[in-house]
N, C-alpha and C positions, 0 to 999 in steps of 0.2 A: 549551328547545332553543336552541342557539347556532348559528343557520343563516343566516349572511349570504349564502351562495352558493345554497343550495337555494331560498331564498325570494326571491331578487332577480329583478327583471324588466328592469333597465336599469343602466347605469353612471352615475356621478355622485357628488355630494358625500355623499348618504345612504349609498350602497353603500360608499364609502371609510370613512365614519364607522363603519358596522357592522363592516367588515373590521378596522379598526384596533382596535376595542374587543374583538373576538374574540381578537386576537393578545395582548391583555393578560391573558387569563384564566389561563394557566398560572402566571404569577408572582403574580397576584391570589389564586388558590386556595392557592398555597404560603404566601403571607404570612398569609392568614387562618388556615390550619392552625397555623402557628408561633405566631401571637399568641393564638389562642383555643382551640386544641386541637380544633376542629371541622372535619371533612373535608367539603367541599361536593360531593364526588364528581364532580369533573370527569372526564368519560368522553370519550376522544378516539378511540373506535372508528370514527367516521365516520357518514355519513348516506346512505341510499338514497332515490331518487325513482323509483317504479315505474310501469309501464304495464300496464293490464289490458284495453285495448281499442284500436280503431283511432284514435279521437280522442285518446287518451292518447299513442299512438305519434307522432302529428303534433306534439303539444305538446312531447314529450320531444326529438324530432329538432330542432325549432326552437330549443329551449332549449340543447341541446348545441352547435349550430352557432354561436350568437352568444356563448355563454359561453366555449367553447374559443378562439374568435377573439379574445376580450377578455383572454385569459390567465388565466382562472379555472381553478383546479385541479379538473377534473371528468373522470370516466372514463365512457365509454359501454359498457354491459354487455348481453350477450345474456341470454335467459331462463336458459340453463345457467349463465352466470356468476353471475347473481343467486342461483340455488339453491345454488351452491357456497358463496357467502358466507352465505346464510340458508336452510338446508334446510327450515325450517318455513313459508316463504312459499308462498302459494297456487300450485298447479300451473298455474293459468291466467295466471300472469305472462308477459308478452311481452318484457320487457326493462326497462332502466332506466338511471339515472345514479347514480354513486357520487361523493360529496363527502368526501374524506379530511379536509378542514379544517373540516367542520361537526360540532360536538360537542354535548354536553349537560351540564347541571349540575343537581344536586338543589336546586331553588329554595327549598324549605322549610328545608333546612339552611343555605343561603346566608343567608336571613333571620335564622336563629338566630345564625350566625357574626357577621353585621353588628351585630346587637343586642348580642352579647357584646363586640364590639370597642368599641362606644359606651360600654358600662358600664366597660370597662377604661380608657378615655380620658376619663372624667369628663363624658360627654355626658348631659344630663338628658332623659329621655323622658317626656312628659306624656301618658299613655295615657288615652283616653276623654275628652279635652278638645277641644271643637269650636272651630276657628278661625272666628270670626264675621265678621271684617273686618280690614283693614289700618289701622293708625294713621298719620295724616299730620300733619306739623307744618311749615307753610310750604312745602308741595309735596314735602317729604322724607318718606319712609316711615321710621317710627321704631319700629315694633313691630306686634304682633298683638293684636286684641281677642278675648277668650274670655268665656264666661258667668261664669267665676270671677273673672278679673282681667285687667288689661292686661299683656302680656309685651313689654318693650321690648328693642330690640337695635340695634346699629349697622348691621347688615345683615340683611334678611329675604329668605330664599330660598323662593319658592313652588314646591313640588314635590309637590302633593297630587293628582296624577293627574286622574281624571275629574271631580273636584270643583273644579278650578282656577277656573272661571268664577264660582263662588260668591264667591270673593275678588276676582277681577279684573274681573268684569262681562263683558258681551258673550256671544257664542255661539261663541267660538273653539274650545273643547274640548267634545266630547260623549261620553257613555259608549257603548261598543259591548259588549254582553254576549257572553261566551264560556262555553258549558257544556262540561264535560268529565266523563269517568268514569275510574275505575281498576279493573282486572281482576286477580284473583289466582288462581293455580293451583298445581299441585304441582311445577313445574319452570320454569326459564327457557327460553323458546322462541325468543327473538330476541336478537341481540347489538347491532344497530344501531338507531338511529332510522330509521323507515321511513315515507315519504310516499307517498300516492297523490294523484291530482288531487282527491279528495273528502275527504281528511283525513290523519291520521297516527297512528302508534302509537310510544310511547316506553318501552322496557324499562328498568326501574330495578334498581339493585343488590340491593334487598331482595326482588325477585321480582315486584313489581307491574308491570303494563303500563298506561300511561296512553293513553287514546284521546280525540282531540279534532279540532277544536273548532268549535263553532258561531260564527257571526258575525251578531249580531242588534242592530239599531238600535231598542231598546225603552225607552230612557230608563234611569232608575235602578232597574231591576227585576232582582233577582238570583235569581229563582225557577229551580229545576231542574225541567224538564218531562219527563214520561214519554215523550212522542214524541221528544224530543231524545235521551234515553238510548238509545232503540231505533235511531235513525239512527246514533249514535256506535258502538254495538255492531256494527251491520251494516257500517259502514266498517272497523272493526277486523277483522271476519271476512273481508271481501273481501281484505284484506292477508294474513291468516294464519288459515285456517279452524280451526286447532287451538285458537284462543282461544275457540271455542264451548264448550269444556270448562271455561273459567274462569268464576268468579263475579264479579259486580259488587261491589266492596268499598266504593267511594265514588262520589258524584256531586256536583258543585259548579259554581258559576258565579262569574265575576269580571267586572269592568267595565274595559274597556280605554279609555284616554284617546286619542281620535282627534281630531286637529286638522283645521281646515277645509281644509288642503291636503295632509293625510296625512303631514306631516313634523314632527319635533320642534320645539319652541319653546324656545330656550336663549339667555339673555343678559340684559343690564340692561334694565329697563323704561324706555322713553323718557319723560323728563319726571318720573320718580319716583325721585329719588336715594335710595340706600339699599335698593333692591330688585332682586331677580334672579329669573328664572324658569327652571325646568327641567321642562317639561311636554310632553305630546303624543307620547309614545314609542309609543303604540298597542300593537302585538304584540311590540315589541322592548325592553321595559323591562329585562328581565334581561340580555339581550345587551349593551345599551348602558349598563348601570350603571357599569362601571369608567371608561369614557372620559368619560361625562357628569360623573362626580364629579371627574375630573382637570381637565377643561375649566373647570368651574364654580369649583373651588378656586383654580386659577391665576388666573382672571379676577377673583375676589373679592379676592384679596390683591394683585392688580396686578402679578404677576410675568411674565406673558406674554399674548399674544393668540393667537387660533386662527382658522384658516380656517373652522371650524365655527360660530363666533359670527357670521360674515358670512353663511354659508349658511342658518342656522336662527334668525336674530335675531328678537326679538319685535316689532320695528318694523313688520313686515309685517301685524300684526294690531292692535297697540296704539299709536295715535298719541300724540305727546308731550302733547297737550292732554287726553288721557283721564284720568278720575278713578278712584280705587280704589273698588270696591264695599265696602259696610260691612255687608252681610247675606248670609248663605248661603241660596241658593234651594233647596238640597237638604234 
């Protein structure tokens, strides 16, 4: 989901970062399609955030008041308005918000397209090779240690998500598990991404409907639990009861990289020349991919600076005197 507006709770640098990245997606998708032949299925239908009870009404009312006042593109809908947009939404819906500029992309195809782009541009991907530590020479980072050999480079960019602290030390980033399911039926019943206060459903072009997602601070455990599957299915049925006729096709879990202050960590590591980090994107890794790549690439080649390097700089967690970790704790 590309939802900088539906998921925002306040204005500020992070909201601007998400909004700017979302705006890059149409061109980003077109460039990937031209280069790789892979359509990442950018869907610009929009996103709904719905109410199914009195407490939901209050949240949505408050959300609309501050967001519309802040100039965010959001429309307040009655129950009838919602059902006109999505006839298969539950009859118990009380109203909602519509975000025309919140979209979705097929993340698996995005990964395929980016991998193909790397192959076409001579990038070597070392699959199944664990990064054990950073190589240092006189305070400068000069490469990465692996079980097979040392890989040397003039610049090392640490972008390994929830496992970042295995290389950098400390407790800045921790994994937050998210479990999800996909449902399949005989027809497409929803057009838009639909949120409730308890979860969301995402209709895909191939007919699947994704339902998610849990938020669990359980360390590096990626189990899929039966009780979580039931909760996710119930959340989906609250939004659209017709999904009760759908079968569960898949269930999976991922680990989101959550930083100590909930914000990304992007920039040069203080006191460690030759190193850069792009970590801590939590639930917004796909949304923030194009702008993070742009900011990092520009900074590494020294062509420009960015307000986001000041807002999300690693110096807030990594002092200049800190040393690099040499073993992976995971």
